[in-house]
Structure formats: C-alpha cells, structure tokens
C-alpha positions, -999 to +999 in steps of 0.1 A: +071-119-116+055-087-129+024-085-151+028-062-181-002-049-200+008-029-231-020-027-256-034+003-275-058+030-262-093+017-267-078-013-286-083-048-271-077-084-281-089-118-270-063-146-267-062-182-256-035-205-243-020-231-267-006-253-240-021-268-207-023-244-178-011-258-144-039-260-118-038-239-087-026-255-055-047-255-023-041-229+004-008-234+021-004-233+059+011-202+073+045-205+090+078-187+091+104-205+070+138-195+056+137-171+027+142-199+001+112-219+014+086-191+016+060-181-009+032-156-006+002-172-023-032-157-033-060-170-010-090-148-018-104-114-026-119-087-003-149-069-017-145-081-052-162-058-078-194-073-092-179-072-127-143-067-139-153-038-161-167-018-131-148+004-107-162-001-072-154-012-036-122+009-037-103+006-004-083+034+012-070+012+041-072-024+054-061-039+087-060-077+093-075-089+125-066-118+148-097-138+139-089-137+102-113-108+095-105-072+083-112-036+091-114-016+059-121+020+047-142+017+015-148+047-007-185+056-011-181+072-046-148+063-061-134+083-090-108+070-115-089+092-138-078+084-174-041+093-175-026+117-199-005+101-227+033+097-225+052+130-232+025+153-218+023+170-184-004+179-159-037+163-153-071+167-138-075+173-100-094+144-084-113+150-052-109+118-031-141+101-021-153+099+015-147+065+030-168+044+053-155+021+080-165-016+076-156-048+094-154-080+074-152-116+086-127-142+076-147-148+044-147-112+034-184-107+042-194-074+058-205-079+095-205-043+108-202-007+096-200+027+111-234+042+116-231+079+125-256+106+115-232+114+086-200+096+073-170+102+095-147+106+065-119+086+081-084+085+065-064+065+090-070+037+116-053+026+148-066-008+160-063-020+196-075-056+195-068-064+232-089-034+242-116-041+217-116-007+199-104+011+169-096+049+166-101+067+133-088+100+122-104+123+096-119+157+088-141+175+113-176+159+115-202+170+141-175+188+162-152+158+161-121+148+141-109+118+161-134+090+167-133+057+187-155+026+178-162-007+194-142-032+174-170-058+172-200-037+163-184-004+152-207+015+176-193+049+185-175+052+219-162+088+220-154+117+197-130+146+203-119+175+182-083+183+172-076+210+147-046+189+134-057+153+139-024+134+136-028+097+139-013+085+171+017+062+174+004+028+187+027+012+213+012-019+229-021-007+244-012+030+245-017+058+220+011+084+218+003+118+203+026+145+190+023+178+171+031+185+135+028+223+138+051+247+156+029+277+161+031+294+195-002+280+208+010+244+204+030+225+229+062+207+223+051+177+243+049+140+236+017+127+252+008+091+263-029+085+262-054+058+272-072+047+239-103+038+258-110+074+268-082+094+251-073+106+286-037+119+291-016+096+312+018+112+309+033+142+292+069+146+282+076+183+278+114+182+277+118+167+243+113+198+221+094+180+193+078+209+175+069+207+139+076+170+132+071+159+096+071+122+103+060+101+133+086+095+160+098+061+171+087+056+207+102+027+227+092+029+264+108-004+273+142+010+266+134+046+276+142+060+241+124+081+215+138+087+180+127+113+154+137+132+124+142+168+133+123+191+109+141+213+083+140+250+091+147+275+063+180+293+070+191+268+096+212+237+094+194+204+087+182+189+119+193+153+114+182+125+137+174+132+174+175+105+201+164+114+236+154+097+269+117+096+277+125+097+315+155+118+325+164+096+355+168+065+333+195+058+306+186+056+269+192+026+247+229+016+242+226+023+205+215+059+210+248+076+202+252+055+170+218+064+156+222+101+164+251+103+140+227+096+111+213+124+090+179+108+081+157+081+097+125+063+089+106+038+110+102+003+096+075-012+118+082-013+156+114-033+153+138-016+127+150+018+115+161+028+080+191+052+085+211+073+061+247+082+069+269+107+052+264+143+040+228+154+046+226+174+014+200+157-009+224+156-039+253+141-018+261+104-019+255+084+012+250+049+026+218+034+041+215+009+069+187-014+080+191-012+118+176-037+143+165-021+175+165-052+197+202-059+191+216-026+179+231-043+149+232-033+113+212-059+094+224-047+060+240-017+043+227-004+010+241+020-016+219+048-029+190+034-049+194-002-037+165+000-013+136+025-013+103+032+006+070+027-011+033+020-003+028+048+021+064+048+033+061+019+058+076-009+037+112-012+025+115-024-010+144-037-031+146-052-066+129-086-063+104-077-035+102-064+000+133-065+021+134-094+045+140-077+079+158-107+092+188-105+069+181-078+044+176-102+015+147-100-010+116-112+008+079-112-001+072-105-038+037-091-041+021-078-073+007-043-074+004-015-047+004-030-012-026-020+009-017-040+041+012-061+052+015-079+085+047-100+086+040-114+120+007-129+109+019-137+074-009-119+056-010-091+031-035-073+009-028-059-026-050-033-043-068-044-074-072-021-104-110-023-105-115-021-067-113-045-038-081-062-027-064-096-033-053-114-001-020-132+001-008-154+029+027-168+036+032-205+031+059-230+023+072-237-012+089-220-041+076-197-067+080-212-101+063-193-130+056-217-159+055-201-194+023-210-213+022-199-249-007-177-260-020-166-294-044-139-306-079-151-316-095-117-322-089-079-322-116-053-316-121-017-307-147-008-282-152+026-265-168+009-235-135-007-225-120+024-208-093+010-186-066-016-187-078-050-175-074-087-179-107-105-176-128-133-191-142-123-225-178-115-217-200-085-217-226-084-190-240-049-194-241-044-232-212-020-235-192-042-258-214-071-270-190-083-297-168-096-269-193-124-261-185-141-294-150-150-282-160-164-248-146-198-239-123-218-216-087-208-214-094-174-230-088-139-217-097-104-228-067-080-224-074-043-228-051-013-228-079+013-222-080+049-235-059+079-228-068+113-213-077+128-247-100+100-259-079+094-290-085+066-314-064+035-313-029+042-327-013+008-333-017-029-328-007-055-302-005-092-296-004-116-267+031-130-258+025-155-231+010-163-197+031-174-167+010-193-142+026-199-108+010-228-088+027-219-055+017-182-056-017-190-073-014-162-098-006-157-134+012-129-153-002-120-187+024-105-211+017-087-243+035-065-269+025-031-280+033-017-314+025+020-320+023+039-353+053+061-360+048+096-345+021+085-321+045+087-291+066+116-280+100+118-297+127+098-280+103+079-257+098+042-260+063+029-252+059+020-215+039-007-199+004+005-193+002-010-158+030+014-148+017+044-166-019+042-153-013+031-117-015+067-104-050+071-118-063+039-100 
C-alpha cells in the first residue's frame, strides 16, 4: 500500500469519508512468523511535531534499544526545501543542520541528551549495549571527531581526533576501523579496538585495504574478511576480495565462491548481496542474496529485481523489503526507513513534518479496506507550503478558513507549492482512503488535474510524495 498525494501547488481541499472507517486494532505481540502471517503495524510516534503544519524534530538517525527506548540524532535547526517543478533541473544547496544526541524511553520521552560545551555534530552512531556506551562520529569539535558517551546518561567518556573519522564496523563488543584514503601517510591495516577506550587490540597489516569506498565485512569467528576493492583509474576493476584475518587459520569454505563476484554489499551481519558477470556498469549480470552461515544462495535476482535503498543497508524489491530467510517480499513500510531491526521486530519511518513513526512486527495479514471519500471544500492558502494529510484545523492563524471545515472523519490534503512560488495551476479531488486495521495506517489517494501547458511537454503529472521526498 502506497499513499499518493497529488494535488496542486498551494491548492488544498478538505474531504470526508462517506462510509464507515474500520477501527484500529490493539498493538500486536512481536514474534517471528512465516511471511504470510506477519504484519508490521504502527505502534506510536517518536518526537511528534507539535502541529502537522510545522517542520521540527527532524531525525538524522535512530537506533532501537533493548529496553524499548531509542537513541536518536535530532537536527537543531532543520531546513526543508521546496522542490523545483517537473521538467526543470538544479536546485538550492541546503546546508544540513547540526544534530544533537538524545536518549528516549519506551514512550518516546527524552531522558538524556549530550551536554558538551558545544554540539558534537554527530552524523553516525555505533551502540554497544552490553558495554553500556555509544560511539558517535562527526566533524572536529574541541580537537575531537570521535566521541564516546555513557549509554544511560550520555555523559562523555572519551574523545579522540581522526582526520577521516570513518564509523567503525561493529562486531559483537569490538570496534573495527579501516582507512578510506590511500595517501602515503596512511596505513593499509585493519584494526581491532576496544570501544571502552578505543585502544588498539590487534592490527592486521597484510590485507592491503587502502582506499576502501564501503565498509568491509569482518567475520572473526570464521577468520574471514570481505570487501569491495576500490576502482583505480587506468587499472582493471578490483572486484571482490576475500582474505584470512589470521594467516595460520583457514578462511570460510565459501571464500573462493564469493571472490568470483565483481561487486558486493553487506546486508547486516548475516548476508551479502553479490553481483556476478561482467563488471562493466552497462553489462548485464545476475545478483545473489548470499547467506554467510550456510554458504548458500538464498535467491537469485535479475538486474532491477532488487535494489539497495535507505542508506544502502536494506535490500528492497517490489512489494517491500526482501525477506532474508527466503528472498520473498517481506516488511512493507511506508516512506523512507530510518531504522530497521529485524531481530527485534521494530522499525522507524521518517515522517514528512519531522519525527518518526514506529512499526513493530506482529501476527496477522494486511488488508486495506477501500473507504469512499468526497470533496467538501477547495481553498487556496499560501500558508500551506508543503504536502500533508492532517485534520482540518488552523492553530496558528496562517489559514483560518480551514477551521470552517473541521469535523469527524474529515481530512485536509494539501499539495504544497513549488520552488518558484507559482499560483495554483489546476484542480484535484479525493479518490478514496484505504484504512488497514492490521497495519494501523491508512492511505489517502487523490487525483491531480493540471491546466494544459502547465507541465513540461511529454511528462505526465507525478505523485507529489515522490517528487518532494528529496526535499524533506
């Protein structure tokens, strides 16, 4: 189920349902069930904006914790960009806001935050729950770019400087570091560190891992490390490298098979996504979801059948995330995924106005029920800048005429405005709502009709949710 918002520029309309809306089901218990019996249902919101028309509490990262709480990086001064209209190119440069590290409890209430003399400006987190600490990586602040915090209080533990602070690879209770650059002053070593002090425990200098563009897969239990060799101008493409961590022990039995691939990406700590065939970008090839524990190919994909999204850590296919157990369509989550923990059955999805919706895995089947909707009013208001679906009310006086249409089973659906602040160029109408009791969410569908000549020649109008997602 995919929500489609397709209304006009600053144009908005209010609508109401004309048939009963099914009520939401209570929270389902979390358990692992066969693919046909699983559903990911909405259970709450992290840092909900104070009003749907505002843009605040924007999250750069979120990590679920064992006690049901969360660690999040929240932007201090979020910026949202109005996208250019279809058929135009370019756009404004947006400077990302500095983020602050917060700890939330299971209800989403803030219980701790970083408290340095200035914001640390963290961009990535590595959480070690058994050790009671979290390591954050960011720009240089007070002679430090890598910072450790107590997990319960977010008190600072230590700070070190690295001119290229690459987030470490977390393996159990160890932090493994590598180098992205290949300048002569850098080493080609893979280093195992103690997260409590960042002290070096072991160094593996024989691997030759200079200039890595992506993180390596490190598997100490089977004495194997896998990485994508970087491309060098004028040299053959590197392909996939598989080496032993310790030279006096054998590597994994599947090492020779994986090394014949020309591309690799890590899918969590348990799987690889491999490409076989000609390594040229334009050449055809096959893709495999490969299970490390057994050395088996879970599923083979043709070009375009599966793809990496949401930071490159999750494997998608039409219908949802790929289920790593058998390669079938798995969790279907709406919107950009902020966090996904399959082992704990919890995920967080970015919301357009800020904050995140929390989904948990339960039993049942997703069954969207069509509910007819009709237009009850159309209005134009410059204060409704961005696409949204919200109750028809105006709390801050930017669009007071909306209040006249408030009531039960009514929604305000806005398309927002484009980059050039143009006037509305057409009309729209509500089509239907599709509530889903099991998933506890509803899709609102609408139709956009533009005036002739308002869009670029040869281009059909696109859903606004898709066209504006980059600016959120």
